[in-house]
C-alpha positions in Angstrom: -21.4 27.3 -20.8 -24.7 26.3 -22.3 -27.5 27.9 -24.2 -30.8 28.7 -22.3 -32.8 25.6 -23.3 -30.7 22.4 -23.1 -30.0 21.0 -19.7 -26.8 18.9 -19.2 -27.1 15.6 -21.1 -26.4 12.5 -19.1 -23.4 10.6 -20.3 -21.7 13.5 -22.2 -18.5 12.9 -20.2 -16.3 14.6 -22.8 -17.5 18.0 -21.4 -16.3 17.1 -17.9 -12.9 17.1 -16.5 -12.5 13.6 -15.0 -11.3 13.4 -11.5 -7.7 12.3 -11.0 -7.4 8.7 -10.2 -6.2 7.8 -6.8 -3.1 5.7 -7.1 -3.1 2.4 -5.4 -0.3 1.9 -2.9 1.8 -1.1 -3.7 1.4 -2.3 -0.2 -2.5 -2.3 -0.5 -2.7 -3.8 -4.0 -3.8 -7.4 -4.6 -0.5 -8.3 -6.1 1.4 -6.8 -3.1 -0.8 -8.6 -0.5 -0.6 -12.0 -2.2 3.2 -11.6 -2.6 3.6 -10.8 1.1 1.4 -13.7 2.2 3.1 -16.2 -0.1 6.5 -14.9 1.0 5.6 -15.1 4.7 4.4 -18.7 4.3 7.6 -19.6 2.3 9.9 -17.8 4.8 8.2 -19.5 7.8 8.5 -22.9 6.1 12.1 -22.5 5.1 13.1 -21.2 8.6 11.3 -24.0 10.4 12.9 -26.6 8.1 16.3 -24.9 8.4 16.0 -24.9 12.2 15.1 -28.5 12.3 18.0 -29.5 9.9 20.4 -27.3 11.9 19.4 -29.0 15.2 19.6 -32.4 13.7 23.0 -31.7 12.1 24.4 -30.5 15.4 23.1 -33.5 17.3 24.4 -35.9 14.6 27.8 -34.2 14.7 28.0 -34.5 18.5 27.0 -38.2 18.3 29.7 -38.8 15.7 32.3 -37.1 17.8 31.2 -39.1 20.8 31.4 -42.4 18.8 34.9 -41.4 17.7 35.9 -40.6 21.3 34.6 -44.0 22.5 36.4 -45.8 19.7 39.7 -44.0 20.6 39.2 -44.8 24.2 38.8 -48.5 23.4 42.1 -48.5 21.4 43.9 -46.6 24.2 42.6 -49.1 26.8 44.1 -52.0 24.8 47.4 -50.2 24.6 47.5 -49.5 28.3 46.6 -52.9 29.6 50.1 -54.4 29.6 51.5 -51.2 31.3 48.9 -51.6 34.1 49.8 -55.2 34.5 53.6 -54.4 34.8 52.9 -51.1 36.6 55.0 -49.2 34.1 53.7 -45.6 34.8 56.3 -43.9 32.7 55.4 -45.9 29.6 51.7 -45.2 30.4 52.4 -41.4 30.6 54.3 -41.5 27.3 51.4 -43.4 25.7 48.9 -40.8 27.0 51.1 -38.0 25.7 51.3 -39.6 22.2 47.6 -40.2 22.2 46.7 -36.7 23.4 48.5 -35.1 20.4 45.8 -36.5 18.1 43.2 -34.2 19.5 43.0 -30.9 21.4 41.2 -30.6 24.6 41.5 -34.2 25.7 41.8 -35.1 29.4 42.7 -38.7 30.3 42.7 -40.5 33.6 43.9 -44.1 34.2 43.4 -46.0 37.5 44.3 -49.5 38.5 41.8 -52.1 39.5 41.7 -50.7 43.0 40.6 -47.4 41.6 43.9 -45.7 42.5 45.3 -43.1 40.2 47.9 -44.7 37.8 48.4 -42.0 35.2 46.8 -38.9 33.8 47.0 -36.3 31.0 48.0 -33.5 31.3 50.4 -34.5 34.1 49.8 -32.7 37.3 46.5 -31.3 36.0 44.8 -29.5 38.9 41.5 -28.8 37.1 38.5 -30.8 38.1 39.3 -34.4 37.6 37.3 -37.0 35.9 35.1 -38.8 38.4 35.3 -42.5 38.2 31.8 -44.0 38.3 30.7 -45.6 41.6 31.7 -49.1 42.5 29.8 -51.6 40.4 28.7 -48.9 38.0 31.1 -49.8 35.2 30.6 -53.2 33.7 31.3 -51.9 30.2 31.9 -48.7 28.2 30.0 -45.8 29.7 29.5 -42.5 27.8 28.1 -39.2 29.1 27.2 -36.3 26.8 27.4 -32.8 28.2 26.9 -29.4 26.6 30.6 -28.8 25.6 32.2 -32.1 25.9 31.8 -35.9 26.0 33.0 -38.2 28.8 33.9 -41.9 28.2 34.7 -44.5 30.8 35.6 -48.1 30.2 37.3 -51.0 32.0 40.8 -52.0 31.0 41.2 -55.8 30.6 44.2 -58.0 30.0 43.3 -61.5 28.9 39.8 -61.0 30.1 41.0 -59.9 33.5 40.1 -56.4 34.9 43.4 -54.5 35.4 42.2 -50.9 35.6 39.9 -48.2 34.4 40.2 -45.5 31.7 38.4 -42.2 31.6 38.6 -39.7 28.8 36.9 -36.3 28.4 37.0 -34.7 24.9 35.9 -31.2 24.0 33.1 -30.8 21.5 33.8 -27.1 20.8 35.6 -27.6 17.5 32.9 -29.8 15.9 30.1 -27.5 17.3 31.8 -24.4 15.9 32.2 -26.1 12.6 28.5 -26.9 12.5 27.6 -23.4 13.6 29.7 -21.9 10.8 28.0 -24.2 8.3 24.6 -23.1 9.8 25.5 -19.4 9.4 26.5 -19.9 5.8 23.3 -21.8 5.1 21.3 -19.1 6.8 22.8 -16.5 4.6 22.1 -18.6 1.5 18.5 -19.0 2.7 18.1 -15.3 3.3 19.3 -14.6 -0.2 17.0 -17.2 -1.5 14.0 -15.6 0.3 14.9 -12.2 -1.3 15.1 -13.7 -4.7 11.9 -15.7 -4.1 10.1 -12.4 -3.2 11.1 -10.8 -6.5 10.1 -13.9 -8.4 6.8 -14.2 -6.5 5.9 -10.6 -7.3 6.6 -11.2 -11.0 4.6 -14.4 -11.0 1.7 -12.8 -9.1 1.7 -9.8 -11.3 1.6 -12.0 -14.4 -1.1 -14.3 -13.0 -3.3 -11.4 -11.8 -2.8 -9.1 -14.8 -6.3 -9.7 -16.2 -7.9 -8.9 -12.8 -5.8 -5.8 -12.4 -6.7 -4.7 -15.9 -10.4 -5.3 -15.3 -10.2 -3.3 -12.1 -8.4 -0.4 -13.9 -11.1 -0.4 -16.6 -13.9 -0.3 -14.0 -12.3 2.6 -12.3 -11.7 4.4 -15.6 -15.3 3.9 -16.7 -16.6 5.1 -13.3 -14.5 8.3 -13.5 -15.0 9.1 -17.2 -18.6 7.7 -17.6 -17.5 6.4 -21.0 -19.4 3.2 -21.4 -18.1 2.5 -24.9 -15.0 0.9 -23.4 -14.6 -2.9 -23.3 -12.5 -5.3 -21.3 -10.1 -7.6 -23.1 -10.8 -11.3 -22.6 -7.4 -13.0 -22.3 -8.5 -16.6 -21.5 -11.8 -18.4 -21.2 -11.5 -19.0 -17.4 -13.3 -17.5 -14.5 -11.7 -14.1 -15.0 -12.5 -14.3 -18.8 -16.2 -15.0 -18.0 -16.2 -12.1 -15.6 -14.8 -9.8 -18.3 -17.5 -11.0 -20.8 -20.3 -10.2 -18.3 -18.7 -6.9 -17.5 -18.7 -6.1 -21.2 -22.3 -7.0 -21.6 -23.2 -4.7 -18.7 -21.3 -1.9 -20.3 -23.1 -2.5 -23.6 -26.5 -2.3 -21.9 -25.6 0.9 -20.1 -24.3 2.4 -23.3 -27.5 1.6 -25.1 -29.7 3.0 -22.3 -27.6 6.1 -22.1 -27.9 6.7 -25.9 -31.7 6.2 -25.7 -31.9 8.6 -22.8 -29.7 11.2 -24.6 -31.9 10.9 -27.7 -35.0 11.5 -25.7 -33.5 14.5 -24.0 -32.5 16.0 -27.3 -36.0 15.6 -28.6 -37.5 17.3 -25.6 -34.9 20.1 -25.8 -35.7 20.7 -29.5 -39.4 20.9 -28.8 -39.1 23.5 -26.1 -35.9 25.3 -27.2 -37.6 28.2 -29.0 -40.1 29.0 -26.2 -37.4 28.8 -23.6 -35.0 31.1 -25.5 -37.7 33.8 -25.7 -39.0 33.5 -22.2 -35.8 32.9 -20.3 -33.2 35.1 -21.9 -31.8 38.3 -20.5 -32.0 40.9 -23.2 -28.8 42.8 -22.2 -26.3 39.9 -21.8 -28.1 37.2 -23.7 -27.7 35.0 -20.7 -30.6 33.0 -19.1 -32.5 35.2 -16.7 -33.8 34.7 -13.1 -36.9 32.9 -14.3 -34.9 30.3 -16.2 -32.4 30.1 -13.3 -35.2 29.1 -10.8 -36.4 26.2 -12.9 -32.9 25.1 -13.9 -31.8 25.1 -10.3 -34.8 22.9 -9.3 -34.1 20.5 -12.2 -30.4 20.1 -11.6 -30.8 19.7 -7.9 -33.4 17.0 -8.4 -31.0 15.1 -10.8 -28.1 15.6 -8.4 -30.0 14.2 -5.4 -31.5 11.3 -7.4 -28.2 10.2 -9.0 -26.1 11.2 -6.0 -24.0 13.4 -8.3 -22.2 16.4 -6.9 -23.6 19.8 -8.1 -22.5 23.3 -7.1 -24.1 26.8 -7.2 -22.0 30.0 -7.5 -23.5 33.3 -6.5 -21.4 36.0 -8.3 -21.5 39.7 -7.4 -19.4 42.3 -9.3 -17.1 44.5 -7.3 -17.1 48.3 -7.8 -20.0 48.1 -10.4 -21.8 51.1 -8.7 -18.6 53.1 -9.0 -18.6 52.4 -12.8 -22.3 53.6 -13.1 -21.7 56.7 -11.0 -18.5 57.7 -12.9 -19.1 56.6 -16.5 -22.9 56.3 -16.8 -25.3 53.4 -17.3 -24.2 52.8 -20.9 -20.7 52.0 -19.7 -22.3 49.8 -16.9 -24.2 47.9 -19.6 -21.1 47.4 -21.6 -19.3 46.1 -18.6 -22.1 43.6 -17.9 -21.9 42.3 -21.5 -18.1 42.0 -21.3 -18.2 40.2 -18.0 -20.8 37.8 -19.3 -18.7 37.0 -22.3 -15.5 36.5 -20.2 -17.2 34.2 -17.8 -18.8 32.2 -20.7 -15.3 31.6 -22.2 -14.0 29.7 -19.1 -17.1 27.5 -18.4 -17.6 23.9 -19.3 -20.3 22.7 -21.7 -23.3 22.1 -19.5 -22.6 24.8 -17.0 -25.5 27.2 -16.6 -24.7 30.9 -16.2 -27.6 33.2 -15.4 -28.0 36.9 -14.8 -30.2 37.4 -11.7 -30.4 41.2 -12.1 -28.2 44.2 -11.7 -24.6 43.0 -11.2 -25.6 39.7 -9.7 -25.0 36.4 -11.6 -25.6 32.7 -10.7 -23.8 29.7 -12.1 -25.0 26.1 -11.9 -22.3 23.5 -12.1 -23.8 20.0 -12.5 -22.0 16.6 -12.5 -18.8 17.7 -10.8 -16.1 15.2 -10.3 -15.2 16.7 -6.9 -15.5 20.0 -4.9 -12.0 21.0 -6.0 -13.1 21.4 -9.6 -15.7 24.0 -8.6 -13.2 25.9 -6.4 -10.7 26.0 -9.3 -13.4 27.3 -11.7 -14.3 30.0 -9.2 -10.6 31.2 -9.2 -10.6 31.1 -13.0 -13.8 33.2 -13.2 -12.4 35.8 -10.8 -9.1 36.0 -12.7 -11.0 36.4 -16.0 -13.1 39.2 -14.7 -10.1 41.0 -13.2 -8.3 41.1 -16.5 -7.9 44.8 -17.6 -11.3 46.0 -19.1 -11.3 49.2 -21.1 -14.7 50.7 -22.1 -14.8 53.9 -24.2 -11.1 54.5 -23.4 -11.6 54.1 -19.6 -10.2 51.4 -17.5 -13.0 49.8 -15.5 -12.1 48.8 -11.9 -14.3 45.6 -12.0 -13.7 42.5 -9.9 -15.9 39.6 -8.8 -16.7 38.0 -5.4 -18.1 34.5 -5.4 -20.1 32.4 -2.9 -20.0 28.7 -3.4 -22.5 26.0 -2.1 -22.8 22.3 -3.0 -25.7 19.9 -3.4 -26.3 17.5 -1.8 -23.3 18.3 0.5 -24.6 21.6 1.9 -28.3 21.8 1.0 -30.9 19.7 -0.9 -33.5 22.5 -1.1 -33.2 25.1 -3.9 -34.0 28.2 -1.8 -31.7 27.1 1.0 -28.9 26.3 -1.5 -29.2 29.8 -3.0 -29.3 31.4 0.4 -26.2 29.5 1.5 -24.3 30.6 -1.6 -25.5 34.2 -1.0 -24.2 34.1 2.6 -20.9 32.7 1.4 -20.6 35.5 -1.1 -21.0 38.1 1.6 -18.4 36.3 3.7 -16.0 36.7 0.7 -16.9 40.4 0.5 -15.9 40.8 4.1 -12.7 38.9 3.4 -11.6 41.6 1.0 -13.4 40.9 -2.3 -12.0 39.4 -5.5 -12.1 36.0 -3.8 -14.5 33.2 -3.0 -15.9 31.5 0.1 -17.6 28.2 0.6 -20.9 27.7 2.4 -20.5 26.3 5.9 -16.8 27.4 5.7 -17.5 31.2 5.6 -16.3 33.3 8.4 
């Protein structure tokens, strides 16, 4: 509540209830975005590198297994050469059996120089046989890599004379499954490393961006509280440090300008205070009267539109006031008006302008609001304060209040239109059952 003369001083933020700060979602914060981007790049790099290493490891393991199979085939061919010369099939079969025990999944075929089957392992195997290369297609060792096995063919020679051919197929499943298990383990380790890297990156980003986050928080706090005496802390003399210094200089200039403007306003108020108190005061309630209200409304609306600051106007009408006058007389009615004025004054902010328009009608100007919710909450507090039990000359007065609420510049930017909008909203609240409030453009 304010006296008649002084308007609301710019910059007196201590009289306002600052709007609640909107928390920043971690997903939308600068730290969160940078952490996600860095983690995505790191994950993509690790996964691509891992895929290339895994593929290279698998190919290398297959080639090593193929080399080992070829070397084994060469040793076996040297052992079988005398048996082919002497046509000792039993000895050849025993040699194949002994050789096959060294590895699972081997299939071996031995033919003579005329490409006729001489021996095989397993004996009597009916599965698809090894296919001897075409005539003239085997001058030396021949190796064919397939998806799950390797096939090796080579000539069998005895004293530089061709005595037969040896073919061997060896499964690559074991070595491939071993590599895949190793790859799975490595993938699990990389996944864990990415999770740990994400936590570490978030910590590093938060530490590195702490000065910027702190400067952002200060700017938001200053914007909400309008307290320009605050200063940013300069952590290091880098780009962010220079930004903090310039921000502090800006705050200092605004603070000085605000102080000069407040001083000028105080001087103007002191010069006109006595005249305004005499000309603009309601003699019954000691509140500003309709004449003061008209000039104050114009002044505050102009400031609101110029500074794009939210302002509200409440039109307050007492419920059952005529009943009080009819039952208890005009003296009791006057006492009710004085008590109502005092109760409303006690719940107002400094700078709010409460006026009596006449009869049981009041108007309340609420400048520099943080948001519309603040005005709605104040309307509820006013209604609750007036509805508190009121006893005048031993009689309980059935007094209540109905409020119409309009905002500038949201609803209207013209003073008569704003007052009319608040009046219409008040009558909508009357139709809704009294002892409540309605907003302009929301009244039904």
